[in-house]
Steps between C-alpha positions, in 0.01 A plus 500: 500500500436662160683805354228748593514390864876566506456852366227572756728393786800708379562789738474857383874573567592192295289623210667840519844333501416292191359804326816696582724216375298485180543874441875474560526210256312698238722805552811281476375353174429846358846616611670204328302559181585871506867431572525263207314738270717794603826311451406369157352833398820682592711226343318547171522878498873520577597218262673640191703227323813567299489439126699175516496152650835531680822699493706444186799454735338193658528146363183396683217648703545579869289257706358685799347177633851356540645818649730572205706817551361790298548870433246777516535861389334760720397829340387800702315755291379844599159613379543816297181647355685744273727227363206266439297776330788556258521129420832462678404193698634401838874500560638244741692727737568207734648186345615193689576140408462224757630146472322269743636162609307317777747210518793734569264715710638803319362796308729730305365853431659723238403864449531647151533881484215648297749705291702192399605514135360190332381354171121530482403164348221531246563869436856479373629795703747555782333700774435510872375161618188646659376612156444137402194469722354823362546382141391139527385420850633197688573302181754751371632574848562131577673436165719808546601387848587154368719659232672727753570235767519185282276310741149354458217705648230244575229724643421861575286709735418869465376722780385859486709681763198697622335164553798382704446792735137395548598135555753598768232703679251215471728248676571749777843617386832324456821477704818609323857568610639811328810462287599866532461818703310777319184711501232504233147639472487579871626158613831427671670165440803373694734227376459176692183621673191284465175683432138406452390692191157576362449521124587868465822468700601185310452682168715790626762246606525339156464814286782696663834508320649852470486599867820514707577148618231332288758328280367598158353236269680214671367600841150526360523160332599338828209672675261371234620147576458554873144628466394222265652242733322661795167495318552139395569401862182672614288351221608148593432550871185377670401857591437584133195269502303757698546748213414247230212681330666842478828341399337307216336819375837677488665202328221489243541871421879524498668169410551311173687171457531209260459259793155347529323467835595131506865581431502770766371247750776257398762769556350575841504135607815369327742794519466650848837353609674721241435796733746361756798666329444812292811643332473847348710616204529809283615536143813713505650733239535866413247772419548784254383685192525282190524577127127577469531771766305306763608365837539122528629253753745275316552168681850356512566169327643358823184584692278353227707181505486477879122550509451242226713249691318560830156458346591192297670340798186546709293358214733204461565564130 
């Protein structure tokens, strides 16, 4: 029986089934192509390398393929049209340093108060640490953090806080347990109570500091850690796949990092065990008006030493 005879004898339902399978295969191929294009497109647009090969406090490069422990600085910046119009740049009002160790299955998170008095490396001044990002972007901010904490900062990631609100909404909200009891911007938070927050509520949660019970800067720093951890948990869950396209658009618009798309994939695959134990820390000290008439947070030497020891211990250096 030749090929044409076979086709003639194929039933109409069978032909419809083959046609349907062919369409599905084509759609799957288009989806894979689009997915790959979108990932690499976003990876290229958010990639903003530091002006160096590695930290000057490192003897050798961190090998992400081998799962070497590493640090990453997280900067949260607020868009401010007036500040940008005046050439003031973006100040990093949220600053955290994470040390990630997949072998120990531990991540250490340290919050740095934005008003921390610090040497601004490359400018030669002593100012608030959040000014470093405004003056020289992530390069100056990373070097100033290294000088302050005496630890290597291997990588960085910057997120616009308005973009974080959009990302939280895109993934359907996050679940967070409040660290304090207070009210802010029409929302009521109760210590120890778990809440599912949308983007607006999450931003109210992390921006509050002066309200009764909010805990000032230290309470806010802890809430920033909780929200970022909650968003990270949601982003790594299977449910986030359904929001892939919108999520990628928000990432493209609001995130910058020195990590390439390949390196980000290595972190995703090689470092997920480091989320098993997340320890949160805060830089401690005293706040007050200094000689220049401005308010600063002045970290204590004991706290700086303790933070340095914790980070280096987790890095194995």
